N, C-alpha and C positions, 0 to 999 in steps of 0.2 A: 973143511970138504975144501983140498983146495982154495984156501984164501976166502971160501964162501962164508957168513955166518951161519948156526946154527946146527940143529943136530936131527937124523934123521929117526921117527919113533913110529914103533908098530900099531897102528890105530885102525882097528874092525879089520884087522889082515892087511892092512895096504904101506908099506913102507913110507911115512910122510913127513916129511920137510918143518923143520916147526922152527921159531926164531925167538928168543927172551928175551926182553931186555927190562931195565929200569928195579923198583923194587916201590912197594906202598900195594894200597889194590889190586885186583885183577880189572885189566879188559882185553879184550881179546878182539883184531881187527882184522874183516872178510871182503876182501877185494872182489869188484864184476863179474862180469861173464869172462872168461882167458886169463884173468888175469894174475900178478906174480908175489910175491911177498915184499918183495923193493918198491913195489908202487905205490908202498904205506911210507916212504925214506922218508921225502919232508915231518913229514906229523910225528914220527921218534924223538928227536929232539925236545919235542914241546911237553911230551908227557911219560917221557922215561922221568925223570926227576921223582916225579908221583905217583905213576904209577907202573908194576909188573904190566909191561906188555906183550902180549902175545900174537905173534902172526903164523899163518903155518900157510902149506897150498895143496889146495882141494887137489884128491887124485888127479895125472899126469900131470896138471900145472906147475910152473916153476920145478922146483925138485923132487919132489914128490912123483912115483910109483903109478901108472895103471890104476886103476880099478879093473880087476877078471871080471871078464864079459860074463852073464849078461845083465849086469850090475847097471842102473841108467841115475839119476840122481834125483830125489827125490827131498821133499819141505820136512822132512823127520828123519832122512836119514843126514843133512848136512847138516839138522841141530844135533845127533848122535854125536857125529863128530865131530864138532865143537865139544861137547861132553866129555867126547873122551882122550882129546888133545889135552883141559884142562884135569883130569884126572890121570892120564899120564904123568904130567907137569905137579902132580900132588896141591894143585891149586882148587882146594875141595869148599871153599867160602863162595856165597855171589860173587857174581864177575859182569860188568860193565858190558855187551858188546853190541859191536859196532860191526852194521854191513853194508855194501856200499853198493851199487845197483845189483843187479840179480842177486848178491848177496844176501838185501833186505828181506826177503824172501825167507833166507836160512834164518836170519836173527831172530827176525820177528816169531818162525817156528820154536826157537832154540826156549823166549821166551813165556812161550804159551804153555808148551812140553813139559818143561824144566823151571818150575816158578821159582823153587826156592833156591835155586845156582847161579838168579840173576837182580842184579842190582841195579840195573837198570839199560836201557834201549837204546841207541842213537840211529836211523834210519840215514844212509847220506846219499844221496837223492836216488833215493831208490827208485826199484821197479814196482812201476801202478795199473794195475788192470782193473776198469770199473768193475765189466760186466766177464767176469772171470769164466771162462768155461773147458772145460777138459778138450783137451785134443780128439780131432775125430778119426787119428790112424792112431793104434794103441803105441805105449811108449816103449815097450821091446820093438816091433818094426823097426818104433821111429829111430830108435837106437841103434839095431843094424845099420839103418840106410847109414847111417852119421858115421858107424868105422868103416862103411866099404868107402862111402866116400872118402875118409881120411884117408884110406890106406889105398885108393888111388891118385889121388894126390900127393902120396909121399913118395908112389913110386915115380911119378913121374919129376919129382922131383922143386915141386911148390914148395912148400916151404923152406925146405936151403937155398933155394935163387928170390924168394919171396917173403920171407918169414921178418925177418927186420925191417924191412920196406911198410910193410902191414904195419907192422906194430907203432913203427914209429909218424906212419899216416894216422894212425889210431889216438895219439898223446895229442897230434896236432888240430885233429877237428876236435879233439874231445874238452881240449884247454885255450884259455884265450890268453894264458904264454906260450902257445907250442913250440915249446920247448919240454923232452925228455929230460928228465933230473936222473937216468939209468946209462949204467956203463954201457959202452958199444958191446963191453966182452959179455956181462950178462944176457940184453938184448940178444944177442947171438947162440949162449949155451939157453937158452929158452924158446926162441920162438922161428929158430932157425930149425924143428923137429915137428917132427909125426907127432909125436905124444902129446902135446900140447897142440897142435891144430885138432889131432884127434878127442881132447879134450874140451877142447874151444866146440866145436863140433857137438859133442855130444850135451853140454852146456844150455845149447840150443834149439838141441830139442826136445830139452826135458821143460821149457818154460811153459810154455802152454798149462802144463800136468804141475806143474810147482806153483803158476797164479790158485790154479783149480784149488788146490791143494792147503794152501793159507787162506783162502774163504770159509773153505769148510771150518778149518779149524778156529778163523772167529767167531762162527759158531755154536763150537761146541767149549770153547778152552778158551777162559776172560785172560786178556792180558794182569801180569802182577799188580800189584799198589805199590810200582818202583815208577821214576821219572823215564819218562819217552820224550823224544827227541826225533823230531824230522826236518833236517837241514838240507834244503835245496838251493842247488846251484841256478847261479844268473847273471848273464852273459849281460844286464844292461842292454839290450839291444833293443826293448821294444818290439819287437815279430811278432804279428802274432802265433806263431806255433811256440817262441816261447813263452808268454803270457799265458798259454795255455798248459804249457808243462809246469807252469808255476803255480797257476790255480788246480790241477793235480793233484801234487804235493802238498799243498795248503787240503783239498779237503781229504786226504787219506791223513792228515794229522787229526783233525775231524775226525774221521770213523775209526781212530783208535782210545777215543774215549776221550779226547780234547790236547792233545801229545803238547807239549813245544814246538810249533813252529817257527825257523829261522830261519833267515837268507842270505847267503852267502856271495858276493855281487863285489863284483865283478866275479864271476867263474864260473870253467864252462862242470860236462859232467864227471868229468877226472878231476874233483873237487881236493882230494887230498894234496895234488900237486899246482894246483892254483891258490889255494886258503886254506894251509897247511889249520895256519889258527884255529879257525873255525870249528872246526874236527874237535881240535883240543879241547877247546875252548867248553863243546857243547858233552866231551864225552868228562872234563871233571866239575862241570856242574849235572854230574846222573847221579853223584855220589855225596850227601852232608858230610861237612869237612870234616870231623870227630879228627881233629887235628892233623890233618894232613892239609896241605897247597888246593887253593881248586882255584875257579879260573881268572882271579885278581892277576894271581903272578903272572899271570902271560900279556897285562898290562904293560 
């Protein structure tokens, strides 16, 4: 694909960009709102010697085609998408699922709905809602409004003019290193498009519904008996806001039945760019070694 790694697979009817690297037990990495496969690049060299690492772009993001309307993101739907990617690749055994930020909802839903396919769960500075309630406006009108807004902004040329700058600013604010590892070519190719803007707005519009859906799943579907890790980013500023965020992650770990709680510091919300080794350690410790290299190999 013009020098870009990966291939296009049709998942649930949507042409989906998928990248597979490495060998060993499978793990799948899913990024936060509006993210692309290359956000995980710093983590790959640390995982691929020991794991078959799968990355994919959700509909409309990265190099994946958009989902046809009126489809909107749901936790169960995104869990099914992860399963579809793994099945299409022939990776039918248990897999460690890693979800960052918004994709933490997707990863948790996968573990609850597909326990036999889950070897471990790693939630990377994931979204937390302590009192999740469904949105006041139903999902369909919210999605329609998001699509209309994206169309209007695209017609005004906003993604083309400001998409690259918005991406760079997001990384600057979301990291302590303040440096985007992605090349200008990839950023321009993805973030100057109305397609990606529309997908990001749709994901944002679905947030409240996702949180409420996952809360309902917690009541009906227990987590499988696998290692669960909540990995929290901490910038070490000791600001009240940052300490509150850290406490919310700690309480999430307790709510998930005493999941392992780990802190990566100093690191911003885009933890994969600031401390990729912390993510690699969490993944490698989520499956018994059984002859495969583990976290001590990163020392």
